[in-house]
C-alpha positions as CSV (number, residue, x, y, z in Angstrom):
1,X,-169.4,193.9,39.1
2,X,-171.6,191.4,41.0
3,X,-171.5,189.1,38.0
4,X,-167.8,189.4,38.0
5,X,-167.6,188.5,41.7
6,X,-170.0,185.7,41.2
7,X,-167.8,184.3,38.4
8,X,-164.7,184.9,40.4
9,X,-166.2,183.0,43.3
10,X,-167.2,180.1,41.0
11,X,-163.8,180.0,39.4
12,X,-162.2,180.1,42.9
13,X,-164.6,177.2,43.9
14,X,-163.6,175.2,40.8
15,X,-159.9,175.8,41.5
16,X,-160.5,174.6,45.1
17,X,-162.4,171.6,43.9
18,X,-159.6,170.8,41.4
19,X,-157.0,171.3,44.1
20,X,-159.0,169.1,46.4
21,X,-159.2,166.4,43.8
22,X,-155.4,166.7,43.1
23,X,-154.7,166.5,46.9
24,X,-157.0,163.5,47.2
25,X,-155.2,161.8,44.4
26,X,-151.8,162.5,46.0
27,X,-153.1,161.3,49.3
28,X,-154.4,158.1,47.7
29,X,-151.0,157.6,46.1
30,X,-149.3,158.1,49.5
31,X,-151.7,155.7,51.2
32,X,-151.1,153.0,48.5
33,X,-147.3,153.5,48.7
34,X,-147.6,153.1,52.5
35,X,-149.6,149.9,52.0
36,X,-147.0,148.6,49.5
37,X,-144.2,149.5,51.9
38,X,-145.9,147.7,54.9
39,X,-146.6,144.6,52.7
40,X,-142.9,144.6,51.7
41,X,-141.8,144.9,55.3
42,X,-144.1,142.0,56.3
43,X,-142.7,139.9,53.4
44,X,-139.2,140.7,54.5
45,X,-140.0,139.7,58.1
46,X,-141.5,136.5,56.9
47,X,-138.5,135.7,54.7
48,X,-136.2,136.5,57.6
49,X,-138.1,134.1,59.8
50,X,-138.0,131.4,57.1
51,X,-134.2,132.0,56.6
52,X,-133.6,131.7,60.4
53,X,-135.5,128.4,60.5
54,X,-133.5,127.1,57.5
55,X,-130.3,128.2,59.3
56,X,-131.3,126.3,62.4
57,X,-132.1,123.2,60.3
58,X,-128.8,123.5,58.5
59,X,-127.0,123.8,61.9
60,X,-128.7,120.6,63.0
61,X,-127.8,118.8,59.8
62,X,-124.2,120.0,60.3
63,X,-124.2,118.7,63.9
64,X,-125.6,115.3,62.7
65,X,-123.0,115.1,59.9
66,X,-120.2,115.9,62.4
67,X,-121.4,113.1,64.7
68,X,-121.6,110.7,61.7
69,X,-118.1,111.7,60.8
70,X,-116.9,110.9,64.3
71,X,-118.6,107.5,64.2
72,X,-117.1,106.8,60.8
73,X,-113.6,107.8,62.1
74,X,-114.1,105.5,65.1
75,X,-115.2,102.7,62.8
76,X,-112.2,103.3,60.6
77,X,-109.9,103.1,63.6
78,X,-111.5,99.8,64.7
79,X,-111.2,98.4,61.2
80,X,-107.5,99.5,61.1
81,X,-107.0,97.7,64.5
82,X,-108.8,94.6,63.1
83,X,-106.6,94.7,60.0
84,X,-103.5,94.9,62.2
85,X,-104.7,91.9,64.3
86,X,-105.4,89.9,61.1
87,X,-102.0,90.7,59.7
88,X,-100.4,89.6,63.0
89,X,-102.5,86.4,62.9
90,X,-101.5,85.9,59.2
91,X,-97.8,86.3,60.2
92,X,-98.2,83.8,63.1
93,X,-99.9,81.3,60.7
94,X,-97.1,81.8,58.2
95,X,-94.6,81.2,60.9
96,X,-96.5,78.1,62.0
97,X,-96.6,76.9,58.5
98,X,-92.9,77.4,58.1
99,X,-92.2,75.5,61.3
100,X,-94.5,72.6,60.2
101,X,-92.7,72.5,56.8
102,X,-89.4,72.4,58.7
103,X,-90.7,69.5,60.8
104,X,-91.9,67.7,57.7
105,X,-88.5,68.2,56.2
106,X,-86.8,66.8,59.3
107,X,-89.2,63.8,59.4
108,X,-88.6,63.2,55.7
109,X,-84.8,63.2,56.4
110,X,-85.3,60.9,59.3
111,X,-87.5,58.6,57.1
112,X,-84.7,58.6,54.5
113,X,-82.1,57.7,57.2
114,X,-84.3,55.0,58.5
115,X,-84.9,53.7,55.0
116,X,-81.1,53.7,54.5
117,X,-80.6,51.9,57.8
118,X,-83.2,49.3,56.8
119,X,-81.6,48.8,53.5
120,X,-78.2,48.4,55.2
121,X,-79.7,45.9,57.7
122,X,-81.3,44.0,54.8
123,X,-78.0,43.9,53.0
124,X,-76.3,42.7,56.2
125,X,-79.0,40.1,56.7
126,X,-78.4,38.9,53.1
127,X,-74.7,38.8,53.7
128,X,-75.2,36.8,56.9
129,X,-77.6,34.4,55.2
130,X,-75.1,33.9,52.3
131,X,-72.3,33.2,54.8
132,X,-74.6,30.8,56.6
133,X,-75.4,29.0,53.3
134,X,-71.7,29.0,52.3
135,X,-70.5,27.7,55.7
136,X,-73.3,25.1,55.6
137,X,-72.1,23.9,52.2
138,X,-68.5,23.9,53.5
139,X,-69.6,21.7,56.4
140,X,-71.6,19.5,54.3
141,X,-68.5,18.6,52.3
């Protein structure tokens, strides 16, 4: 019976050792899982920080692009105004050109009239000279 108790005690000790080993293995697994979970949380916090920084940068880029858009719109308005001014100047130049062409036409007409008057005066002069020659011949007889 003492031998039986001795073996029972040893068996019980072996069972306790086995249970202790199994518990230690479970505890090691739990500790490892906790480490992995904490590492995952840390990585998520780091990613969140990076994403927040990227968001801030993108907001700054958006602000700059909006400012550039406003500048380009202002430049477009200025160019549109310059275009209008140039169109008005072109219209004025066209009107000046038309007026000058009309003046040239008037001057050409006046030159034609003067040429006709000159021709008429030359014919008149010839006629007078012929009369003078004719009357001089008549007197000479």
